[in-house]
DRENDO-1510 file (C-alpha; in Angstrom, 1 decimal, always signed):
<recs>
REC; n; res; u; v; w
REC; 1; MET; -26.3; -5.2; +73.1 .
REC; 2; ALA; -22.7; -6.5; +73.1 .
REC; 3; SER; -21.7; -9.9; +71.9 .
REC; 4; SER; -20.9; -12.6; +74.5 .
REC; 5; LYS; -17.5; -14.1; +74.9 .
REC; 6; ASP; -19.2; -17.5; +74.8 .
REC; 7; TYR; -20.6; -16.9; +71.3 .
REC; 8; LEU; -17.2; -15.7; +70.2 .
REC; 9; GLU; -15.5; -18.9; +71.5 .
REC; 10; TYR; -18.2; -21.0; +69.8 .
REC; 11; ILE; -17.6; -19.4; +66.4 .
REC; 12; LEU; -13.8; -19.6; +66.8 .
REC; 13; ASP; -14.3; -23.3; +67.6 .
REC; 14; GLN; -16.4; -23.8; +64.5 .
REC; 15; LEU; -13.7; -22.1; +62.5 .
REC; 16; SER; -10.9; -24.1; +64.1 .
REC; 17; GLY; -10.4; -26.1; +60.9 .
REC; 18; LEU; -8.9; -23.1; +59.2 .
REC; 19; ASP; -5.4; -21.8; +59.8 .
REC; 20; ASP; -4.7; -18.3; +60.9 .
REC; 21; ILE; -8.1; -17.2; +62.3 .
REC; 22; SER; -7.9; -14.3; +64.7 .
REC; 23; TYR; -10.1; -11.7; +66.2 .
REC; 24; ARG; -10.0; -8.3; +67.7 .
REC; 25; ALA; -12.5; -6.9; +70.3 .
REC; 26; MET; -14.0; -3.6; +69.3 .
REC; 27; MET; -16.7; -1.7; +71.3 .
REC; 28; GLY; -18.2; -4.9; +72.7 .
REC; 29; GLU; -18.2; -6.7; +69.4 .
REC; 30; TYR; -15.5; -8.8; +67.6 .
REC; 31; ILE; -13.9; -8.4; +64.2 .
REC; 32; ILE; -12.9; -11.8; +62.6 .
REC; 33; TYR; -9.8; -12.1; +60.5 .
REC; 34; TYR; -8.8; -14.9; +58.2 .
REC; 35; ARG; -5.1; -14.9; +57.1 .
REC; 36; GLY; -4.9; -11.2; +58.0 .
REC; 37; LYS; -8.0; -10.1; +56.1 .
REC; 38; VAL; -11.3; -9.0; +57.7 .
REC; 39; VAL; -14.0; -11.5; +56.7 .
REC; 40; GLY; -16.7; -10.2; +59.0 .
REC; 41; GLY; -17.4; -10.1; +62.7 .
REC; 42; ILE; -19.7; -11.0; +65.6 .
REC; 43; TYR; -22.3; -8.4; +66.3 .
REC; 44; ASP; -25.0; -8.8; +68.9 .
REC; 45; ASP; -24.3; -12.6; +68.9 .
REC; 46; ARG; -24.7; -12.8; +65.1 .
REC; 47; PHE; -21.9; -14.0; +62.7 .
REC; 48; LEU; -21.9; -11.5; +59.8 .
REC; 49; VAL; -19.6; -11.6; +56.8 .
REC; 50; LYS; -18.8; -9.1; +54.1 .
REC; 51; PRO; -21.2; -9.4; +51.1 .
REC; 52; VAL; -18.6; -10.4; +48.5 .
REC; 53; LYS; -19.6; -12.3; +45.4 .
REC; 54; ALA; -18.5; -15.7; +46.7 .
REC; 55; ALA; -20.4; -15.3; +50.0 .
REC; 56; LYS; -23.6; -14.2; +48.1 .
REC; 57; ALA; -23.2; -17.2; +45.8 .
REC; 58; MET; -22.8; -19.6; +48.7 .
REC; 59; MET; -25.7; -18.0; +50.7 .
REC; 60; PRO; -28.1; -16.7; +48.1 .
REC; 61; ASP; -31.0; -16.5; +50.6 .
REC; 62; ALA; -28.9; -14.9; +53.4 .
REC; 63; ASP; -30.4; -11.8; +55.1 .
REC; 64; LEU; -28.5; -8.5; +54.8 .
REC; 65; GLU; -28.2; -7.0; +58.2 .
REC; 66; LEU; -26.6; -4.0; +59.8 .
REC; 67; PRO; -23.8; -4.9; +62.3 .
REC; 68; TYR; -24.4; -1.5; +64.0 .
REC; 69; GLU; -26.0; +1.8; +63.3 .
REC; 70; GLY; -24.3; +3.6; +60.4 .
REC; 71; ALA; -22.4; +0.6; +59.1 .
REC; 72; LYS; -22.6; -1.1; +55.7 .
REC; 73; GLU; -24.9; -4.2; +55.5 .
REC; 74; MET; -23.4; -7.6; +55.9 .
REC; 75; LEU; -24.6; -11.1; +55.2 .
REC; 76; LEU; -26.0; -13.1; +58.2 .
REC; 77; VAL; -24.5; -16.6; +58.4 .
REC; 78; ASP; -27.3; -18.9; +59.5 .
REC; 79; ASP; -25.5; -22.2; +59.2 .
REC; 80; VAL; -22.9; -21.7; +61.9 .
REC; 81; GLU; -23.3; -25.3; +63.1 .
REC; 82; ASN; -21.8; -26.6; +59.8 .
REC; 83; ARG; -18.0; -26.4; +60.2 .
REC; 84; GLU; -17.3; -27.6; +56.6 .
REC; 85; PHE; -19.6; -24.9; +55.2 .
REC; 86; LEU; -17.9; -22.2; +57.3 .
REC; 87; ARG; -14.4; -23.4; +56.1 .
REC; 88; GLU; -15.5; -23.4; +52.5 .
REC; 89; LEU; -17.2; -20.0; +52.8 .
REC; 90; LEU; -14.1; -18.3; +54.3 .
REC; 91; GLU; -11.8; -19.9; +51.8 .
REC; 92; ALA; -14.0; -18.9; +48.9 .
REC; 93; MET; -14.2; -15.3; +50.2 .
REC; 94; TYR; -10.5; -14.9; +50.8 .
REC; 95; ASP; -9.4; -13.7; +47.3 .
REC; 96; GLU; -12.2; -11.2; +47.1 .
REC; 97; LEU; -11.4; -9.5; +50.4 .
REC; 98; PRO; -9.3; -6.4; +50.4 .
REC; 99; ALA; -5.7; -6.6; +51.6 .
REC; 100; PRO; -5.0; -5.4; +55.1 .
REC; 101; LYS; -4.3; -1.7; +55.4 .
REC; 102; LYS; -0.7; -0.7; +56.2 .
REC; 103; LYS; -0.4; +0.6; +59.7 .
REC; 104; LYS; +0.9; +4.2; +59.9 .
REC; 105; LYS; +4.1; +4.7; +61.9 .
</recs>
């Protein structure tokens, strides 16, 4: 099942307090970027983030879920209605996320 554009727009609206949020469509799902780094994505209308230490600390009871078959587990963000929490979560995660890969020419 692919994610809906409506859910993507809802999550982007919830993240609108952050600068430099972007996304890229990929096989019916959406990868979410914060200041150029991948923080997670929208998979089957679920907002999942990478399981870095900061995210685990802020969501200790979050479920680990597979975004798609064969992928690494990610943390399910349950509290998507809370804009302040989402802003704090992505800001806390930022330093732990890997730098974007250089594009090959």
